C-alpha positions in Angstrom: 162.2 -109.4 108.4 163.1 -113.1 108.2 159.7 -114.1 109.7 157.9 -111.7 107.3 159.8 -113.1 104.3 158.9 -116.7 105.4 155.3 -115.7 105.9 155.1 -114.1 102.5 156.6 -117.2 100.8 154.0 -119.3 102.5 151.1 -117.1 101.2 151.7 -116.5 97.5 148.1 -115.4 96.9 148.5 -112.5 99.3 151.7 -111.3 97.5 150.3 -111.7 94.0 147.1 -110.1 95.1 149.0 -107.0 96.3 150.9 -106.7 93.0 147.6 -107.1 91.1 146.0 -104.4 93.1 149.0 -102.1 92.4 148.7 -102.7 88.7 145.0 -102.1 88.7 145.5 -98.8 90.5 148.0 -97.6 87.9 145.6 -98.8 85.1 142.7 -96.9 86.7 144.7 -93.7 86.9 145.8 -94.0 83.2 142.3 -94.8 82.1 140.8 -91.8 84.0 143.3 -89.4 82.5 143.5 -91.2 79.2 142.2 -90.6 75.8 138.9 -90.6 74.1 136.6 -93.6 74.0 134.8 -95.7 76.5 136.9 -96.9 79.4 134.9 -100.1 79.7 137.1 -102.3 77.4 140.3 -101.1 79.2 138.7 -101.8 82.6 137.6 -105.3 81.5 141.1 -106.1 80.3 142.7 -104.7 83.5 140.4 -106.7 85.7 141.0 -109.9 83.8 144.7 -109.4 83.9 144.6 -108.6 87.6 142.6 -111.7 88.4 145.0 -113.9 86.5 147.9 -112.3 88.4 146.4 -113.4 91.7 146.2 -117.1 90.7 149.2 -117.2 88.4 151.3 -119.4 90.8 148.6 -121.8 91.6 147.6 -122.4 88.0 150.6 -121.1 86.0 149.7 -122.9 82.7 146.1 -121.7 82.7 147.2 -118.2 83.6 149.7 -118.0 80.8 147.2 -119.4 78.2 144.5 -117.0 79.3 146.9 -114.0 79.2 147.9 -115.0 75.7 144.2 -115.0 74.6 143.5 -111.7 76.2 146.6 -110.2 74.5 145.5 -111.5 71.1 141.9 -110.1 71.7 143.4 -106.7 72.7 145.5 -106.6 69.5 142.6 -107.6 67.3 140.3 -105.0 69.1 143.1 -102.4 68.6 143.1 -101.5 72.3 146.4 -99.7 72.9 148.6 -100.7 75.8 148.2 -99.0 79.1 149.5 -99.5 82.6 147.8 -102.9 82.9 150.0 -104.2 80.1 152.8 -104.6 82.7 151.0 -107.8 83.7 152.1 -109.4 80.4 155.7 -109.2 81.6 154.6 -111.0 84.8 152.9 -113.8 82.8 156.0 -114.3 80.6 158.1 -114.6 83.8 155.4 -117.0 85.3 155.5 -119.3 82.3 159.3 -119.6 82.4 159.5 -119.9 86.2 156.5 -122.0 87.2 154.8 -123.3 84.1 155.3 -126.6 82.2 157.5 -126.9 79.1 154.8 -125.9 76.7 153.7 -122.9 78.8 157.3 -121.7 78.9 157.6 -122.0 75.1 154.2 -120.2 74.7 155.5 -117.4 77.0 158.7 -117.1 75.0 156.8 -117.0 71.7 154.4 -114.4 73.0 157.2 -112.2 74.3 159.0 -112.4 70.9 155.8 -111.4 69.0 154.8 -108.7 71.4 157.1 -106.1 70.0 156.4 -106.7 66.2 152.6 -106.8 66.8 152.6 -103.6 68.8 154.7 -101.8 66.2 152.5 -103.1 63.4 149.1 -102.4 65.0 149.6 -99.4 67.1 152.7 -97.5 65.8 152.8 -97.8 62.1 149.9 -95.5 61.4 151.3 -92.7 63.5 154.8 -92.9 62.1 156.1 -90.5 59.5 157.1 -92.0 56.1 160.8 -91.5 56.9 160.4 -93.8 59.9 158.7 -96.6 58.1 162.0 -98.0 56.9 162.6 -101.6 57.7 165.5 -101.0 59.9 163.5 -98.6 62.1 160.6 -101.1 62.4 163.0 -103.8 63.4 164.7 -101.6 66.0 161.3 -100.7 67.6 160.2 -104.3 67.5 163.4 -105.5 69.2 163.2 -102.6 71.7 159.7 -103.5 72.8 160.3 -107.3 72.9 163.5 -106.9 75.0 161.7 -106.5 78.4 159.7 -109.7 77.7 162.8 -111.7 76.8 164.6 -110.4 80.0 161.6 -111.5 82.1 161.5 -114.9 80.5 165.3 -115.3 81.1 164.8 -114.2 84.7 162.0 -116.8 85.1 164.3 -119.6 83.7 167.0 -118.6 86.2 164.5 -118.7 89.0 163.4 -122.2 87.9 167.1 -123.4 87.7 167.8 -121.9 91.1 164.8 -123.5 92.6 165.7 -126.9 91.1 169.2 -126.5 92.4 167.9 -125.8 96.0 165.6 -128.8 95.8 168.6 -130.9 94.7 170.7 -129.6 97.6 168.0 -130.4 100.1 167.5 -133.9 98.6 171.3 -134.4 98.7 171.5 -133.3 102.3 168.6 -135.6 103.2 170.3 -138.5 101.3 173.6 -137.8 103.0 171.9 -137.8 106.4 170.3 -141.1 105.7 173.6 -142.5 104.5 175.3 -141.2 107.6 172.7 -142.9 109.8 173.1 -146.1 107.9 176.9 -146.0 108.2 176.5 -145.3 111.9 174.4 -148.4 112.2 176.9 -150.5 110.3 179.7 -149.2 112.5 177.7 -150.1 115.6 177.0 -153.6 114.2 180.7 -154.0 113.3 181.8 -152.9 116.8 179.4 -155.3 118.4 180.8 -158.1 116.2 184.3 -157.1 117.2 183.3 -157.2 120.9 181.7 -160.6 120.4 184.9 -162.0 118.9 187.0 -160.4 121.7 184.7 -161.9 124.4 184.8 -165.3 122.6 188.6 -165.3 122.7 188.9 -164.1 126.3 186.3 -166.4 127.7 187.3 -169.5 125.7 191.0 -169.2 126.5 190.7 -168.3 130.2 187.8 -170.6 131.0 189.6 -173.6 129.3 192.7 -172.9 131.4 190.5 -172.7 134.6 188.8 -176.0 133.7 192.1 -177.8 133.1 193.5 -176.4 136.4 190.4 -177.3 138.3 190.5 -180.9 136.9 194.1 -181.2 137.9 193.5 -179.8 141.4 190.7 -182.2 142.0 192.9 -185.1 140.8 195.9 -184.3 143.1 194.0 -182.8 146.0 194.4 -185.8 148.3 197.9 -186.9 147.3 199.5 -183.5 146.7 197.8 -180.6 148.5 200.6 -178.2 147.4 200.0 -178.8 143.7 196.3 -178.4 144.2 197.0 -175.1 146.0 199.1 -173.9 143.1 196.4 -175.0 140.6 193.8 -173.0 142.6 196.1 -170.0 142.5 196.4 -170.3 138.8 192.6 -170.5 138.5 192.2 -167.3 140.6 194.8 -165.3 138.6 193.3 -166.5 135.3 189.8 -165.5 136.4 191.0 -162.1 137.5 192.7 -161.6 134.1 189.5 -162.7 132.3 187.5 -160.1 134.4 190.0 -157.4 133.5 189.8 -158.1 129.8 186.1 -158.4 129.8 185.8 -155.0 131.6 188.0 -153.5 129.0 185.9 -154.9 126.2 182.6 -153.9 127.7 184.0 -150.5 128.6 183.7 -149.4 124.9 179.9 -149.3 125.6 180.3 -146.8 128.4 180.8 -143.1 128.2 184.0 -141.4 127.2 184.6 -140.2 130.7 185.7 -143.7 131.8 188.1 -144.1 128.9 191.1 -143.7 131.2 190.1 -146.8 133.2 190.6 -149.2 130.3 193.7 -151.4 130.2 195.9 -151.5 127.0 195.0 -154.1 124.4 197.2 -157.3 124.3 200.1 -157.1 121.9 202.9 -159.3 120.5 205.1 -158.4 123.4 202.7 -160.2 125.7 202.9 -163.5 123.8 205.5 -165.0 126.3 203.1 -164.3 129.2 200.3 -166.0 127.2 202.5 -169.0 126.4 203.6 -169.3 130.0 200.0 -169.4 131.1 199.3 -172.1 128.5 202.3 -174.2 129.7 201.0 -173.8 133.3 197.7 -175.2 132.1 199.5 -178.4 130.9 200.2 -177.8 127.2 203.9 -177.8 126.2 204.5 -174.9 123.8 207.7 -173.9 122.0 208.2 -170.3 120.9 210.6 -168.8 118.4 210.9 -165.3 116.9 213.0 -164.4 113.8 213.7 -161.2 112.0 214.0 -157.8 113.5 211.1 -157.0 116.0 209.6 -153.6 115.6 206.6 -151.6 116.4 203.4 -152.8 114.7 200.1 -151.2 114.1 197.7 -151.8 117.0 195.3 -153.7 114.8 198.0 -156.2 113.8 199.3 -156.5 117.4 195.9 -157.4 118.6 195.2 -159.8 115.7 198.4 -161.7 116.3 197.7 -162.1 120.0 194.2 -163.3 119.4 195.1 -165.7 116.7 197.7 -167.4 118.9 195.3 -167.4 121.8 192.5 -169.0 119.8 194.8 -171.5 118.1 196.3 -172.7 121.5 192.8 -172.9 123.0 191.8 -175.1 120.1 194.8 -177.4 120.7 193.8 -177.9 124.3 190.2 -178.6 123.2 190.9 -180.9 120.3 194.5 -182.0 120.4 194.0 -184.8 122.9 196.3 -186.0 125.6 200.0 -185.6 125.1 199.7 -182.9 122.5 202.3 -180.2 122.2 202.4 -177.0 120.1 204.9 -174.6 118.5 204.5 -170.9 117.9 206.8 -169.1 115.4 206.7 -165.4 114.6 208.8 -164.1 111.6 209.2 -160.3 111.1 209.7 -159.9 107.4 210.4 -156.7 105.4 206.7 -156.3 104.3 204.9 -159.1 106.1 204.6 -160.6 109.5 204.3 -164.4 109.4 202.7 -166.3 112.3 202.8 -170.1 112.5 201.0 -172.2 115.1 201.2 -176.0 114.8 200.6 -179.0 117.0 201.1 -182.7 116.9 197.7 -183.6 118.4 194.7 -185.2 116.7 193.7 -182.0 114.8 190.3 -181.1 113.6 187.9 -183.3 111.7 187.0 -182.8 108.1 183.5 -181.9 109.1 184.7 -179.1 111.3 187.0 -177.8 108.6 184.1 -177.8 106.1 182.1 -175.7 108.5 184.8 -173.1 108.7 186.3 -174.3 112.0 183.2 -173.8 114.1 183.1 -176.2 117.0 179.6 -175.4 118.2 180.9 -173.4 121.1 182.4 -170.3 119.4 183.7 -168.8 116.2 186.8 -170.9 115.7 188.6 -170.4 112.3 185.7 -168.1 111.2 186.7 -165.6 113.8 190.3 -165.9 112.8 189.5 -165.2 109.1 187.4 -162.2 110.1 190.2 -160.7 112.2 192.8 -161.3 109.5 190.5 -159.9 106.8 190.2 -156.6 108.8 194.0 -156.1 108.4 194.1 -157.3 104.8 196.0 -160.5 105.7 195.6 -164.1 104.7 195.1 -167.3 106.6 196.0 -170.9 105.7 194.7 -173.6 108.1 194.6 -177.4 107.7 196.0 -180.7 108.9 199.8 -181.3 109.0 201.2 -184.1 106.8 202.6 -185.9 109.9 199.6 -185.4 112.0 198.2 -182.5 114.0 197.1 -179.2 112.8 198.8 -176.1 111.4 197.7 -172.4 111.1 199.7 -169.9 109.1 198.8 -166.2 109.0 200.4 -163.6 106.8 199.8 -160.0 107.9 201.0 -157.1 105.7 203.1 -154.5 107.5 203.4 -152.0 104.7 201.1 -150.8 101.9 202.4 -149.5 98.7 202.7 -150.0 94.9 
């Protein structure tokens, strides 16, 4: 039944041709058993109406206009209604459902006038004087026009329903396009996040390995034990870098391997990070105030990466003899992170470029990370020399 219904919807000429043939059969039967007079005018009207019924959905405006002309001719020729007059109801419906605005108005006007004209032309002469009262004429006119008005209203409902379905289809297609666009944006954002993560991991660990390698080469002849310890630090740092890189690139794999990923760095791992930096030759002081508590995962990772990036920049640009200080303050509504050093700091040109050093994202990456958690970043030279980075990360949201 579903396939048959779909086929019939795809072939409107076949459906309308079948209805037209049915109307012609009823018209022929009424003409054969009808009254006096030549059947030719009735046959001509029936054939014309049947032909218009076949093409009514292909050319609705023309079909409605032609049907109106035929109806006017039938009234002027005083040809009484027969079974083929059912077609006029179909054309009123067609004008309302498929025709343009003017065709719909013409169909409505024709339907309203059908009753009064029929009563005036065909019923008034055969009505007794008692039935010629105005109220009786109005009643008959309304009674005969009612089917036309109902067909017109049905046609309008069909038009509204069809427009509603078209709007639903368009909305579904639009939502699908928006969903695809959002998926592409999410993929791009995820790739940018992975790029920032890789930058932080590679820049930090590779810089530690370079410092240790330079130190090992310097003391290799005079102090083999220190060189051995430096090589051990290089090996452990490289293994840690590989673990973090596997975790980051693991998001591109299937969900089946999710259990193999290691947890993301958090604030609790800051002491390990600072110890690694001290081993690489940069003195770092650490202090924590306030009441430590569990933080959102996004804030945890942001704090860790900001400290990691800042200390990496100190090793790159601070110069020899530089030292750093890291302070974390757990406030009621905000988490304040301060990283400052007494080295040479960054140049004005680098600050004007957003902290990009030509090798990575620098301060730009920090601002992107903090923006993702609705925080703020203040970075610039210290009054007494060196560089300072202060990040404020909200811990609660509310009015």
